[in-house]
PDB file with SEQRES, HELIX, SHEET and CRYST1 records, atoms N, CA, C and O in Angstrom:
SEQRES   1 A   49  UNK UNK UNK UNK UNK UNK UNK UNK UNK UNK UNK UNK UNK          
SEQRES   2 A   49  UNK UNK UNK UNK UNK UNK UNK UNK UNK UNK UNK UNK UNK          
SEQRES   3 A   49  UNK UNK UNK UNK UNK UNK UNK UNK UNK UNK UNK UNK UNK          
SEQRES   4 A   49  UNK UNK UNK UNK UNK UNK UNK UNK UNK UNK                      
SHEET    1 AA1 3 UNK A  16  UNK A  19  0                                        
SHEET    2 AA1 3 UNK A   6  UNK A  10 -1                                        
SHEET    3 AA1 3 UNK A  35  UNK A  37 -1                                        
CRYST1    1.000    1.000    1.000  90.00  90.00  90.00 P 1           1          
ATOM      1  N   UNK A   1      13.807 -15.320  -4.089  1.00  0.00           N  
ATOM      2  CA  UNK A   1      12.896 -14.469  -4.835  1.00  0.00           C  
ATOM      3  C   UNK A   1      12.657 -13.178  -4.065  1.00  0.00           C  
ATOM      4  O   UNK A   1      12.134 -13.196  -2.951  1.00  0.00           O  
ATOM      5  N   UNK A   2      13.040 -12.074  -4.660  1.00  0.00           N  
ATOM      6  CA  UNK A   2      12.783 -10.776  -4.048  1.00  0.00           C  
ATOM      7  C   UNK A   2      11.417 -10.274  -4.474  1.00  0.00           C  
ATOM      8  O   UNK A   2      11.123 -10.180  -5.666  1.00  0.00           O  
ATOM      9  N   UNK A   3      10.599  -9.958  -3.511  1.00  0.00           N  
ATOM     10  CA  UNK A   3       9.285  -9.396  -3.794  1.00  0.00           C  
ATOM     11  C   UNK A   3       9.435  -7.911  -4.067  1.00  0.00           C  
ATOM     12  O   UNK A   3      10.221  -7.227  -3.412  1.00  0.00           O  
ATOM     13  N   UNK A   4       8.675  -7.413  -5.042  1.00  0.00           N  
ATOM     14  CA  UNK A   4       8.656  -5.980  -5.271  1.00  0.00           C  
ATOM     15  C   UNK A   4       7.858  -5.328  -4.162  1.00  0.00           C  
ATOM     16  O   UNK A   4       6.826  -5.857  -3.751  1.00  0.00           O  
ATOM     17  N   UNK A   5       8.316  -4.186  -3.669  1.00  0.00           N  
ATOM     18  CA  UNK A   5       7.541  -3.529  -2.612  1.00  0.00           C  
ATOM     19  C   UNK A   5       6.243  -2.946  -3.152  1.00  0.00           C  
ATOM     20  O   UNK A   5       6.199  -2.435  -4.271  1.00  0.00           O  
ATOM     21  N   UNK A   6       5.190  -3.029  -2.351  1.00  0.00           N  
ATOM     22  CA  UNK A   6       3.907  -2.417  -2.689  1.00  0.00           C  
ATOM     23  C   UNK A   6       3.869  -1.034  -2.060  1.00  0.00           C  
ATOM     24  O   UNK A   6       4.511  -0.785  -1.040  1.00  0.00           O  
ATOM     25  N   UNK A   7       3.110  -0.139  -2.678  1.00  0.00           N  
ATOM     26  CA  UNK A   7       2.986   1.209  -2.137  1.00  0.00           C  
ATOM     27  C   UNK A   7       1.687   1.297  -1.352  1.00  0.00           C  
ATOM     28  O   UNK A   7       0.607   1.022  -1.875  1.00  0.00           O  
ATOM     29  N   UNK A   8       1.810   1.685  -0.094  1.00  0.00           N  
ATOM     30  CA  UNK A   8       0.668   1.873   0.782  1.00  0.00           C  
ATOM     31  C   UNK A   8       0.612   3.329   1.215  1.00  0.00           C  
ATOM     32  O   UNK A   8       1.642   3.995   1.317  1.00  0.00           O  
ATOM     33  N   UNK A   9      -0.600   3.821   1.471  1.00  0.00           N  
ATOM     34  CA  UNK A   9      -0.792   5.197   1.914  1.00  0.00           C  
ATOM     35  C   UNK A   9      -1.254   5.168   3.364  1.00  0.00           C  
ATOM     36  O   UNK A   9      -2.175   4.433   3.722  1.00  0.00           O  
ATOM     37  N   UNK A  10      -0.607   5.974   4.189  1.00  0.00           N  
ATOM     38  CA  UNK A  10      -0.926   6.039   5.610  1.00  0.00           C  
ATOM     39  C   UNK A  10      -2.318   6.626   5.811  1.00  0.00           C  
ATOM     40  O   UNK A  10      -2.690   7.591   5.143  1.00  0.00           O  
ATOM     41  N   UNK A  11      -3.079   6.052   6.719  1.00  0.00           N  
ATOM     42  CA  UNK A  11      -4.416   6.540   7.011  1.00  0.00           C  
ATOM     43  C   UNK A  11      -4.431   7.815   7.840  1.00  0.00           C  
ATOM     44  O   UNK A  11      -5.462   8.482   7.920  1.00  0.00           O  
ATOM     45  N   UNK A  12      -3.316   8.163   8.454  1.00  0.00           N  
ATOM     46  CA  UNK A  12      -3.250   9.347   9.312  1.00  0.00           C  
ATOM     47  C   UNK A  12      -2.606  10.539   8.601  1.00  0.00           C  
ATOM     48  O   UNK A  12      -3.218  11.602   8.500  1.00  0.00           O  
ATOM     49  N   UNK A  13      -1.370  10.368   8.107  1.00  0.00           N  
ATOM     50  CA  UNK A  13      -0.646  11.505   7.521  1.00  0.00           C  
ATOM     51  C   UNK A  13      -0.637  11.480   5.994  1.00  0.00           C  
ATOM     52  O   UNK A  13      -0.122  12.412   5.376  1.00  0.00           O  
ATOM     53  N   UNK A  14      -1.189  10.448   5.373  1.00  0.00           N  
ATOM     54  CA  UNK A  14      -1.369  10.321   3.924  1.00  0.00           C  
ATOM     55  C   UNK A  14      -0.058  10.315   3.134  1.00  0.00           C  
ATOM     56  O   UNK A  14      -0.047  10.720   1.971  1.00  0.00           O  
ATOM     57  N   UNK A  15       1.040   9.866   3.736  1.00  0.00           N  
ATOM     58  CA  UNK A  15       2.284   9.733   2.987  1.00  0.00           C  
ATOM     59  C   UNK A  15       2.356   8.346   2.370  1.00  0.00           C  
ATOM     60  O   UNK A  15       1.779   7.393   2.892  1.00  0.00           O  
ATOM     61  N   UNK A  16       3.074   8.240   1.243  1.00  0.00           N  
ATOM     62  CA  UNK A  16       3.245   6.958   0.565  1.00  0.00           C  
ATOM     63  C   UNK A  16       4.417   6.214   1.187  1.00  0.00           C  
ATOM     64  O   UNK A  16       5.475   6.796   1.424  1.00  0.00           O  
ATOM     65  N   UNK A  17       4.225   4.921   1.450  1.00  0.00           N  
ATOM     66  CA  UNK A  17       5.245   4.071   2.039  1.00  0.00           C  
ATOM     67  C   UNK A  17       5.420   2.841   1.170  1.00  0.00           C  
ATOM     68  O   UNK A  17       4.434   2.217   0.775  1.00  0.00           O  
ATOM     69  N   UNK A  18       6.664   2.481   0.865  1.00  0.00           N  
ATOM     70  CA  UNK A  18       6.950   1.225   0.165  1.00  0.00           C  
ATOM     71  C   UNK A  18       7.136   0.151   1.222  1.00  0.00           C  
ATOM     72  O   UNK A  18       8.019   0.253   2.073  1.00  0.00           O  
ATOM     73  N   UNK A  19       6.302  -0.877   1.165  1.00  0.00           N  
ATOM     74  CA  UNK A  19       6.359  -1.944   2.160  1.00  0.00           C  
ATOM     75  C   UNK A  19       6.500  -3.273   1.442  1.00  0.00           C  
ATOM     76  O   UNK A  19       5.718  -3.594   0.547  1.00  0.00           O  
ATOM     77  N   UNK A  20       7.509  -4.050   1.842  1.00  0.00           N  
ATOM     78  CA  UNK A  20       7.699  -5.394   1.299  1.00  0.00           C  
ATOM     79  C   UNK A  20       6.897  -6.382   2.137  1.00  0.00           C  
ATOM     80  O   UNK A  20       6.347  -6.024   3.178  1.00  0.00           O  
ATOM     81  N   UNK A  21       6.836  -7.622   1.676  1.00  0.00           N  
ATOM     82  CA  UNK A  21       5.974  -8.610   2.330  1.00  0.00           C  
ATOM     83  C   UNK A  21       6.402  -8.915   3.764  1.00  0.00           C  
ATOM     84  O   UNK A  21       5.550  -9.256   4.585  1.00  0.00           O  
ATOM     85  N   UNK A  22       7.667  -8.808   4.090  1.00  0.00           N  
ATOM     86  CA  UNK A  22       8.155  -9.127   5.437  1.00  0.00           C  
ATOM     87  C   UNK A  22       8.249  -7.902   6.346  1.00  0.00           C  
ATOM     88  O   UNK A  22       8.530  -8.051   7.535  1.00  0.00           O  
ATOM     89  N   UNK A  23       8.022  -6.690   5.820  1.00  0.00           N  
ATOM     90  CA  UNK A  23       8.128  -5.469   6.616  1.00  0.00           C  
ATOM     91  C   UNK A  23       6.918  -5.314   7.536  1.00  0.00           C  
ATOM     92  O   UNK A  23       5.825  -5.770   7.198  1.00  0.00           O  
ATOM     93  N   UNK A  24       7.100  -4.681   8.686  1.00  0.00           N  
ATOM     94  CA  UNK A  24       5.939  -4.400   9.547  1.00  0.00           C  
ATOM     95  C   UNK A  24       5.031  -3.358   8.911  1.00  0.00           C  
ATOM     96  O   UNK A  24       5.500  -2.432   8.248  1.00  0.00           O  
ATOM     97  N   UNK A  25       3.727  -3.517   9.118  1.00  0.00           N  
ATOM     98  CA  UNK A  25       2.752  -2.571   8.567  1.00  0.00           C  
ATOM     99  C   UNK A  25       2.701  -1.380   9.508  1.00  0.00           C  
ATOM    100  O   UNK A  25       1.948  -1.372  10.481  1.00  0.00           O  
ATOM    101  N   UNK A  26       3.508  -0.379   9.206  1.00  0.00           N  
ATOM    102  CA  UNK A  26       3.587   0.823  10.030  1.00  0.00           C  
ATOM    103  C   UNK A  26       4.138   1.956   9.187  1.00  0.00           C  
ATOM    104  O   UNK A  26       5.082   1.767   8.420  1.00  0.00           O  
ATOM    105  N   UNK A  27       3.543   3.145   9.332  1.00  0.00           N  
ATOM    106  CA  UNK A  27       3.988   4.322   8.590  1.00  0.00           C  
ATOM    107  C   UNK A  27       5.384   4.717   9.053  1.00  0.00           C  
ATOM    108  O   UNK A  27       5.665   4.725  10.251  1.00  0.00           O  
ATOM    109  N   UNK A  28       6.252   5.042   8.113  1.00  0.00           N  
ATOM    110  CA  UNK A  28       7.614   5.437   8.458  1.00  0.00           C  
ATOM    111  C   UNK A  28       7.686   6.879   8.954  1.00  0.00           C  
ATOM    112  O   UNK A  28       8.672   7.269   9.580  1.00  0.00           O  
ATOM    113  N   UNK A  29       6.660   7.665   8.682  1.00  0.00           N  
ATOM    114  CA  UNK A  29       6.654   9.070   9.112  1.00  0.00           C  
ATOM    115  C   UNK A  29       6.061   9.233  10.515  1.00  0.00           C  
ATOM    116  O   UNK A  29       6.686   9.826  11.393  1.00  0.00           O  
ATOM    117  N   UNK A  30       4.850   8.703  10.718  1.00  0.00           N  
ATOM    118  CA  UNK A  30       4.157   8.972  11.986  1.00  0.00           C  
ATOM    119  C   UNK A  30       3.962   7.732  12.857  1.00  0.00           C  
ATOM    120  O   UNK A  30       3.589   7.860  14.023  1.00  0.00           O  
ATOM    121  N   UNK A  31       4.207   6.525  12.315  1.00  0.00           N  
ATOM    122  CA  UNK A  31       4.055   5.308  13.107  1.00  0.00           C  
ATOM    123  C   UNK A  31       2.643   4.744  13.142  1.00  0.00           C  
ATOM    124  O   UNK A  31       2.391   3.764  13.843  1.00  0.00           O  
ATOM    125  N   UNK A  32       1.720   5.343  12.402  1.00  0.00           N  
ATOM    126  CA  UNK A  32       0.329   4.882  12.362  1.00  0.00           C  
ATOM    127  C   UNK A  32       0.277   3.502  11.727  1.00  0.00           C  
ATOM    128  O   UNK A  32       1.075   3.209  10.837  1.00  0.00           O  
ATOM    129  N   UNK A  33      -0.638   2.650  12.160  1.00  0.00           N  
ATOM    130  CA  UNK A  33      -0.640   1.255  11.709  1.00  0.00           C  
ATOM    131  C   UNK A  33      -1.757   0.907  10.748  1.00  0.00           C  
ATOM    132  O   UNK A  33      -1.870  -0.251  10.348  1.00  0.00           O  
ATOM    133  N   UNK A  34      -2.589   1.864  10.361  1.00  0.00           N  
ATOM    134  CA  UNK A  34      -3.635   1.597   9.375  1.00  0.00           C  
ATOM    135  C   UNK A  34      -3.163   2.136   8.035  1.00  0.00           C  
ATOM    136  O   UNK A  34      -2.974   3.341   7.869  1.00  0.00           O  
ATOM    137  N   UNK A  35      -2.971   1.220   7.068  1.00  0.00           N  
ATOM    138  CA  UNK A  35      -2.434   1.582   5.761  1.00  0.00           C  
ATOM    139  C   UNK A  35      -3.423   1.154   4.685  1.00  0.00           C  
ATOM    140  O   UNK A  35      -4.115   0.146   4.831  1.00  0.00           O  
ATOM    141  N   UNK A  36      -3.484   1.919   3.616  1.00  0.00           N  
ATOM    142  CA  UNK A  36      -4.363   1.625   2.487  1.00  0.00           C  
ATOM    143  C   UNK A  36      -3.510   1.364   1.259  1.00  0.00           C  
ATOM    144  O   UNK A  36      -2.573   2.111   0.978  1.00  0.00           O  
ATOM    145  N   UNK A  37      -3.833   0.302   0.524  1.00  0.00           N  
ATOM    146  CA  UNK A  37      -3.080  -0.020  -0.681  1.00  0.00           C  
ATOM    147  C   UNK A  37      -3.404   0.994  -1.767  1.00  0.00           C  
ATOM    148  O   UNK A  37      -4.565   1.336  -1.989  1.00  0.00           O  
ATOM    149  N   UNK A  38      -2.355   1.472  -2.444  1.00  0.00           N  
ATOM    150  CA  UNK A  38      -2.549   2.452  -3.504  1.00  0.00           C  
ATOM    151  C   UNK A  38      -3.227   1.787  -4.692  1.00  0.00           C  
ATOM    152  O   UNK A  38      -2.946   0.633  -5.014  1.00  0.00           O  
ATOM    153  N   UNK A  39      -4.107   2.511  -5.328  1.00  0.00           N  
ATOM    154  CA  UNK A  39      -4.861   1.988  -6.467  1.00  0.00           C  
ATOM    155  C   UNK A  39      -3.921   1.730  -7.643  1.00  0.00           C  
ATOM    156  O   UNK A  39      -2.988   2.498  -7.880  1.00  0.00           O  
ATOM    157  N   UNK A  40      -4.167   0.660  -8.367  1.00  0.00           N  
ATOM    158  CA  UNK A  40      -3.335   0.289  -9.505  1.00  0.00           C  
ATOM    159  C   UNK A  40      -3.579   1.219 -10.689  1.00  0.00           C  
ATOM    160  O   UNK A  40      -4.655   1.803 -10.822  1.00  0.00           O  
ATOM    161  N   UNK A  41      -2.567   1.350 -11.550  1.00  0.00           N  
ATOM    162  CA  UNK A  41      -2.678   2.198 -12.736  1.00  0.00           C  
ATOM    163  C   UNK A  41      -3.312   1.447 -13.910  1.00  0.00           C  
ATOM    164  O   UNK A  41      -3.858   2.065 -14.825  1.00  0.00           O  
ATOM    165  N   UNK A  42      -3.237   0.110 -13.880  1.00  0.00           N  
ATOM    166  CA  UNK A  42      -3.776  -0.651 -15.007  1.00  0.00           C  
ATOM    167  C   UNK A  42      -5.294  -0.754 -14.913  1.00  0.00           C  
ATOM    168  O   UNK A  42      -5.889  -0.550 -13.855  1.00  0.00           O  
ATOM    169  N   UNK A  43      -5.887  -1.070 -16.029  1.00  0.00           N  
ATOM    170  CA  UNK A  43      -7.340  -1.168 -16.108  1.00  0.00           C  
ATOM    171  C   UNK A  43      -7.837  -2.401 -15.365  1.00  0.00           C  
ATOM    172  O   UNK A  43      -7.241  -3.475 -15.448  1.00  0.00           O  
ATOM    173  N   UNK A  44      -8.926  -2.231 -14.646  1.00  0.00           N  
ATOM    174  CA  UNK A  44      -9.598  -3.339 -13.985  1.00  0.00           C  
ATOM    175  C   UNK A  44     -10.995  -3.425 -14.579  1.00  0.00           C  
ATOM    176  O   UNK A  44     -11.778  -2.480 -14.484  1.00  0.00           O  
ATOM    177  N   UNK A  45     -11.305  -4.573 -15.196  1.00  0.00           N  
ATOM    178  CA  UNK A  45     -12.576  -4.735 -15.893  1.00  0.00           C  
ATOM    179  C   UNK A  45     -13.387  -5.817 -15.185  1.00  0.00           C  
ATOM    180  O   UNK A  45     -12.881  -6.905 -14.908  1.00  0.00           O  
ATOM    181  N   UNK A  46     -14.649  -5.508 -14.897  1.00  0.00           N  
ATOM    182  CA  UNK A  46     -15.554  -6.464 -14.270  1.00  0.00           C  
ATOM    183  C   UNK A  46     -16.631  -6.852 -15.272  1.00  0.00           C  
ATOM    184  O   UNK A  46     -17.168  -6.000 -15.980  1.00  0.00           O  
ATOM    185  N   UNK A  47     -16.942  -8.138 -15.328  1.00  0.00           N  
ATOM    186  CA  UNK A  47     -17.996  -8.634 -16.208  1.00  0.00           C  
ATOM    187  C   UNK A  47     -19.301  -8.638 -15.413  1.00  0.00           C  
ATOM    188  O   UNK A  47     -19.515  -9.500 -14.560  1.00  0.00           O  
ATOM    189  N   UNK A  48     -20.165  -7.672 -15.699  1.00  0.00           N  
ATOM    190  CA  UNK A  48     -21.414  -7.511 -14.959  1.00  0.00           C  
ATOM    191  C   UNK A  48     -22.575  -7.937 -15.840  1.00  0.00           C  
ATOM    192  O   UNK A  48     -22.668  -7.538 -17.001  1.00  0.00           O  
ATOM    193  N   UNK A  49     -23.455  -8.748 -15.280  1.00  0.00           N  
ATOM    194  CA  UNK A  49     -24.612  -9.216 -16.057  1.00  0.00           C  
ATOM    195  C   UNK A  49     -25.891  -8.890 -15.350  1.00  0.00           C  
ATOM    196  O   UNK A  49     -26.970  -9.206 -15.850  1.00  0.00           O  
TER     197      UNK A  49                                                      
END                                                                             
């Protein structure tokens, strides 16, 4: 089973990186190790009461 790569944004240089589940969490441009997951395009609905 091939996992689709997720897109993460570097916390330092703000470039988008495609990272698969087995890849090291590291920016390919600057080597920074803090990455943020890109927000999804689909709707997220919360049931608030």
